[in-house]
C-alpha positions in Angstrom: 41.1 -25.5 -16.5 44.9 -26.5 -16.7 45.5 -27.6 -13.0 48.9 -28.7 -13.8 50.0 -25.5 -14.9 48.0 -23.5 -12.0 49.7 -26.0 -9.4 53.1 -24.3 -11.3 51.5 -20.9 -10.6 50.9 -20.9 -7.0 54.0 -23.1 -6.4 56.0 -20.1 -7.7 53.8 -17.5 -6.5 54.3 -18.8 -2.8 58.4 -18.9 -3.1 59.2 -16.1 -5.8 56.7 -13.9 -4.5 55.5 -14.4 -1.0 57.8 -15.9 1.2 60.6 -13.4 0.1 58.6 -10.3 0.6 58.0 -11.7 4.8 61.7 -12.5 5.4 62.6 -9.5 4.0 60.2 -7.0 5.8 58.8 -8.5 8.8 62.2 -9.2 10.8 62.4 -7.1 14.0 66.4 -7.2 14.0 66.5 -5.2 17.6 63.8 -6.8 20.0 63.1 -9.8 17.7 59.7 -11.2 16.4 58.3 -9.7 13.3 56.5 -6.4 12.2 53.3 -7.3 10.5 51.6 -3.6 10.1 53.4 -3.4 6.2 52.6 -0.9 3.7 52.3 -2.1 0.7 55.7 -1.7 -0.5 57.0 -3.5 3.1 57.5 -0.4 4.8 56.5 -0.7 8.5 54.0 1.7 9.4 53.1 0.6 13.1 55.4 -1.6 15.5 53.0 -3.0 17.6 52.9 -7.0 17.9 49.6 -9.0 17.8 49.8 -12.3 19.5 48.5 -14.4 16.6 49.9 -13.2 14.2 53.4 -13.7 15.4 52.4 -17.1 16.1 51.0 -17.9 12.6 54.4 -16.7 11.5 56.2 -19.4 13.4 53.9 -21.8 12.3 53.7 -21.1 8.5 57.9 -21.3 8.4 57.6 -24.5 10.7 55.5 -25.9 8.4 57.3 -25.1 5.5 60.7 -26.3 7.0 58.7 -29.8 7.9 56.7 -30.1 4.6 58.8 -28.6 1.9 62.8 -28.4 2.6 65.0 -28.6 5.7 66.0 -25.1 4.5 67.8 -23.4 7.4 66.9 -20.0 6.7 63.0 -21.2 7.3 63.6 -22.8 10.9 65.9 -19.5 11.8 63.3 -17.2 11.1 60.7 -19.5 13.1 62.8 -19.6 16.1 63.2 -15.9 15.7 59.5 -15.1 16.5 59.3 -18.3 19.3 61.7 -16.7 21.1 59.9 -13.8 21.1 56.9 -15.4 22.4 58.6 -17.6 24.7 59.9 -14.2 26.4 57.0 -11.7 26.4 53.5 -13.4 24.8 52.0 -15.0 27.9 51.3 -14.1 31.4 53.6 -17.1 32.9 50.8 -19.0 33.1 51.0 -19.6 29.2 47.6 -17.4 28.8 48.7 -15.7 25.9 47.7 -11.5 25.4 46.6 -10.6 22.4 49.5 -7.4 21.7 52.4 -6.1 23.2 54.2 -3.3 22.1 57.3 -3.6 19.9 60.0 -4.4 22.9 57.5 -6.9 24.0 55.7 -5.1 26.8 51.8 -6.4 27.0 49.2 -3.9 25.7 46.1 -5.7 25.2 44.8 -8.7 28.0 44.6 -12.4 27.4 41.0 -12.0 26.7 41.1 -13.6 23.0 41.5 -17.7 23.0 42.6 -17.6 19.5 45.9 -16.3 20.7 46.3 -19.8 22.6 45.2 -21.6 19.6 47.5 -20.0 17.4 50.7 -20.2 19.7 49.9 -23.8 20.1 50.2 -24.1 16.5 53.2 -22.6 16.6 55.2 -24.2 19.2 53.1 -27.9 18.3 54.8 -27.0 14.5 58.0 -26.1 15.6 58.7 -29.2 17.9 58.2 -31.3 14.9 61.3 -29.5 13.1 63.7 -28.8 16.6 62.7 -31.9 18.6 63.3 -29.4 21.6 61.2 -30.6 24.6 60.9 -27.1 26.0 58.8 -26.2 22.7 56.3 -29.4 22.9 55.8 -28.0 26.5 54.7 -25.0 25.9 52.4 -26.4 23.2 50.7 -29.2 25.4 50.5 -26.2 28.8 48.8 -24.0 26.0 46.6 -26.6 24.5 45.6 -27.7 28.4 44.7 -23.9 28.7 42.8 -23.9 26.0 40.3 -27.2 26.7 39.8 -25.5 30.3 38.7 -22.4 28.6 36.4 -24.1 25.4 33.2 -23.9 27.1 33.8 -20.2 28.4 36.7 -18.7 26.0 36.5 -15.2 27.2 36.2 -16.1 31.2 36.3 -12.8 32.9 36.7 -10.9 30.0 33.4 -11.9 28.5 30.9 -8.8 28.3 27.7 -10.2 27.5 25.5 -11.3 30.2 25.3 -15.2 29.3 21.9 -16.1 30.9 20.0 -13.9 28.8 20.6 -15.2 25.8 23.4 -18.4 25.3 24.9 -18.5 22.7 28.0 -20.6 21.4 30.4 -19.5 18.8 31.6 -21.5 15.6 35.0 -20.2 15.6 36.7 -22.6 18.4 35.5 -25.5 17.3 36.5 -24.8 13.9 40.0 -23.9 14.8 40.1 -27.1 17.4 39.0 -29.6 14.5 42.5 -28.3 12.5 44.7 -27.7 15.7 44.3 -31.5 16.8 45.5 -32.5 13.2 48.5 -30.7 13.6 49.4 -31.6 17.3 49.0 -35.1 16.4 52.7 -35.8 17.3 52.5 -33.3 20.3 49.4 -35.0 22.1 49.1 -38.4 20.2 46.7 -40.0 18.1 44.5 -41.0 21.0 43.6 -37.7 22.2 43.0 -36.4 19.1 40.7 -39.1 18.0 39.1 -38.3 21.3 38.6 -34.8 20.5 37.8 -34.9 16.5 34.4 -37.0 17.0 32.9 -34.9 19.2 34.0 -31.7 17.3 32.6 -33.5 14.5 29.4 -34.4 15.5 29.0 -30.5 16.6 30.1 -28.7 13.4 27.9 -31.1 11.7 24.6 -31.0 13.9 24.7 -27.8 15.8 26.3 -25.3 14.0 25.0 -26.9 10.5 21.3 -25.9 10.1 19.7 -28.8 8.2 16.7 -26.5 7.2 18.8 -24.3 5.6 21.9 -25.8 4.3 23.9 -23.7 5.8 26.5 -23.1 8.9 26.0 -20.4 11.5 28.4 -18.4 13.5 26.1 -18.2 16.5 24.0 -20.9 17.7 22.0 -21.3 20.8 23.2 -24.4 23.2 21.2 -27.1 21.8 21.9 -25.9 18.2 18.6 -24.1 17.5 18.7 -20.7 15.4 18.2 -17.3 17.3 17.0 -15.2 15.4 18.8 -12.1 16.4 21.5 -10.1 15.0 24.1 -12.7 16.3 21.7 -15.7 15.5 21.4 -15.2 12.1 24.7 -14.3 10.8 26.8 -16.2 8.1 30.0 -16.2 7.3 30.8 -17.8 4.4 34.2 -17.9 4.2 34.6 -19.5 7.7 32.1 -22.1 6.5 34.3 -22.9 3.6 37.3 -23.1 5.6 36.1 -25.4 8.1 34.8 -27.6 4.9 38.5 -28.1 3.9 38.9 -29.0 7.7 36.1 -31.3 7.7 37.3 -32.9 4.6 40.7 -33.4 5.8 39.5 -35.1 8.9 37.0 -37.8 6.3 40.2 -38.4 4.8 41.9 -39.7 8.3 39.1 -41.9 8.8 37.9 -42.9 5.7 34.9 -41.3 6.3 32.7 -40.6 2.4 30.2 -38.9 4.1 32.0 -36.6 6.1 33.5 -35.5 2.9 30.7 -35.1 0.8 28.8 -33.3 3.5 32.0 -30.5 3.4 31.7 -30.5 0.0 27.8 -29.9 -0.4 27.9 -27.5 2.4 31.1 -25.7 0.9 28.7 -25.4 -2.5 25.5 -24.1 -0.8 27.2 -21.4 1.2 29.1 -20.2 -2.3 25.9 -19.8 -3.7 24.1 -18.2 -1.4 27.7 -16.0 -0.4 28.6 -15.1 -3.9 27.8 -11.2 -5.3 26.4 -12.1 -8.5 26.3 -7.9 -9.0 30.1 -7.5 -8.4 31.4 -11.1 -8.3 33.3 -12.0 -5.0 32.0 -13.0 -1.7 30.6 -11.3 0.8 32.1 -11.0 4.2 29.1 -11.4 6.3 25.8 -12.1 5.7 22.0 -12.0 7.7 20.6 -15.5 6.7 17.0 -13.6 6.4 18.5 -10.8 4.1 18.3 -8.4 7.2 21.1 -5.4 7.3 23.9 -7.3 8.9 25.0 -5.0 11.6 28.9 -5.9 10.4 29.4 -2.4 8.5 32.0 -4.3 6.4 29.6 -7.1 5.7 30.1 -6.6 1.4 33.9 -6.2 1.7 35.7 -8.7 -0.3 38.4 -10.1 1.8 41.6 -12.1 0.8 41.4 -14.9 3.7 37.8 -15.8 2.3 38.5 -16.1 -1.2 42.0 -18.4 -0.7 40.3 -20.7 2.1 37.3 -20.9 -0.1 39.6 -21.8 -3.2 41.3 -25.0 -1.0 37.9 -26.1 0.0 36.5 -26.4 -4.1 40.0 -27.9 -5.2 40.3 -30.4 -2.2 36.7 -30.7 -3.4 37.2 -31.6 -6.5 40.0 -34.4 -5.8 38.2 -35.9 -3.6 34.9 -36.4 -5.2 35.2 -34.9 -9.1 32.5 -33.0 -8.4 32.4 -31.0 -11.7 30.6 -28.0 -9.4 33.5 -27.8 -7.4 36.0 -27.2 -10.5 33.3 -24.7 -12.1 33.6 -22.3 -9.3 37.4 -23.0 -8.3 37.5 -21.5 -11.9 35.5 -18.4 -10.8 37.1 -17.9 -7.6 40.5 -18.4 -9.0 40.0 -15.8 -11.6 38.5 -13.4 -9.5 41.2 -13.7 -7.2 44.2 -13.1 -9.6 42.5 -10.4 -11.1 41.8 -8.4 -7.5 44.3 -9.4 -4.8 47.4 -9.8 -6.8 49.5 -7.0 -6.7 51.3 -6.4 -10.1 53.8 -3.9 -8.8 54.7 -4.7 -5.3 55.1 -8.4 -3.9 52.2 -10.2 -1.2 48.6 -9.4 -2.0 46.0 -7.0 -1.1 43.9 -8.2 1.8 40.7 -6.0 1.6 38.5 -4.8 -1.4 35.4 -2.7 -1.7 32.2 -4.7 -2.7 33.3 -3.4 -6.6 36.7 -5.2 -6.3 39.1 -2.6 -5.9 41.8 -1.9 -3.0 40.3 -0.3 -0.1 43.3 -0.8 1.8 46.7 -1.3 -0.1 48.6 -2.6 3.0 50.2 -6.0 3.1 49.9 -6.6 6.8 48.0 -5.4 9.9 46.6 -6.4 13.2 44.6 -9.1 10.8 46.4 -10.0 7.9 49.6 -11.3 8.9 52.1 -14.0 6.9 49.4 -16.8 7.1 46.3 -17.4 4.9 48.5 -16.3 1.7 51.2 -18.5 2.4 49.3 -21.6 3.5 47.0 -21.1 1.0 49.3 -21.3 -2.1 51.0 -24.2 -0.5 47.7 -25.9 -0.2 46.7 -25.5 -3.7 50.3 -26.6 -5.3 50.3 -29.7 -3.2 46.8 -30.9 -3.2 46.8 -32.3 -6.6 49.6 -34.5 -5.5 48.5 -35.2 -1.5 45.0 -35.9 -2.0 43.8 -39.3 -2.6 40.3 -40.3 -3.7 38.2 -42.7 -0.9 37.7 -46.4 -2.4 
C-alpha cells in the first residue's frame, strides 16, 4: 500500500468533506448546540439533543483547534456547543442528562455515565484552547463525579439485581484509559499516572481472557468468565478501539510489552470477528458461537471499522508487524467501498451484513460528529506522530 497517498486521502476527506458537512448542517442557530439527527443530505429529521453527541462535537472541534490549526471558526463552533451544555446539559451538580429537547429541557435522566465522560472530554479539551478557568472547573467537577461513580456507574438507575450475578462492564475502564490522557493538562500528570496503571492492569488481566486470547464485554468481579448472554458477549470494535488506547499508553510509558499485547489482541480479535462470507467486522458475537441476544449482531457499523483501522495503522508503525498492514489494507478497502457516500458528504453508519446501507442517515441518536472525524485525523497523522520504541 502507498501509505503516503493514503495519508493525503484521509486528510482531504476530513477537511474537504466531513468537517464542512457538520459545520454547515448541525448548528442550531436559534437555540444553540447542534443538530445530530441528520439525513443523508444533511437535512434535520429530529431536533432532540443527546448530551454525549453534543459533547463529542465540542471535543472534536476543540481538538482540531489545538492540534491542527488555531482556526477561529473551529473554536467558535466548539464554544457554541459548550455553552448549550453548560446551561442545560446537567442537573446543577454536573450529573449530565442523556438527552434534551431542542430548547434544552431534560428528556432522559442522568443515568448514563458516558454522558459525563464525554462532557469531561469536551470541557477539558476546550480548556486547552481557551484557558478559561470555568471550562477547566466543569471538567474537573465532572471527572470527580465519574471517579465517585465508577464502581456503580448507573447508581439508582441500575435495573439489575447485582447480588445475583455481579458483572463489571468493559466500556468504562476503556473510556477512562483514553479520557485520562486527554485530561492531563487539567488534572495533572501524577493523577493521570495513578489512574492509568490500575486501568491497564484491569483491562489486561480481568477483561482479557488468557485462554481465549480475547477481551470480554462483561466479566465477574474477579475477571472470570460468566457463562451467560452477557458474560459470553464480544464486541470486536470495542476491543480494537481500546487496543489503540493501550498503544498510546504504551508509548507514554515506553512499555513495549503493552504495545505488543495490544497489537496481538487486535489481530486475534479481527481473526475472530471478521465476516468471512460477506466481509466486514461483526458488531457483536457470542464467544461460544451461540445466537447473540443483540438482534443487530451481524450489522456492519462505521465506528467498528474506523477504530480498527486506527489500531492496525498504529500497530504497524509501532511494531512493523506485516499482519497489521495486511489487515489494514483489507479494512481500508472495505470501509471506503461500503461506508463512503459517493453522492453526499459524510459517511454511512449502518450496513446490513451484505454491506449495503441499512440506514442512510449521517447522524442520529448514536452517530454524531466524532468517530469519522477523529478516525480520519488519527489515520492521517499517525505516520508522522508515531515513534517506534527503542
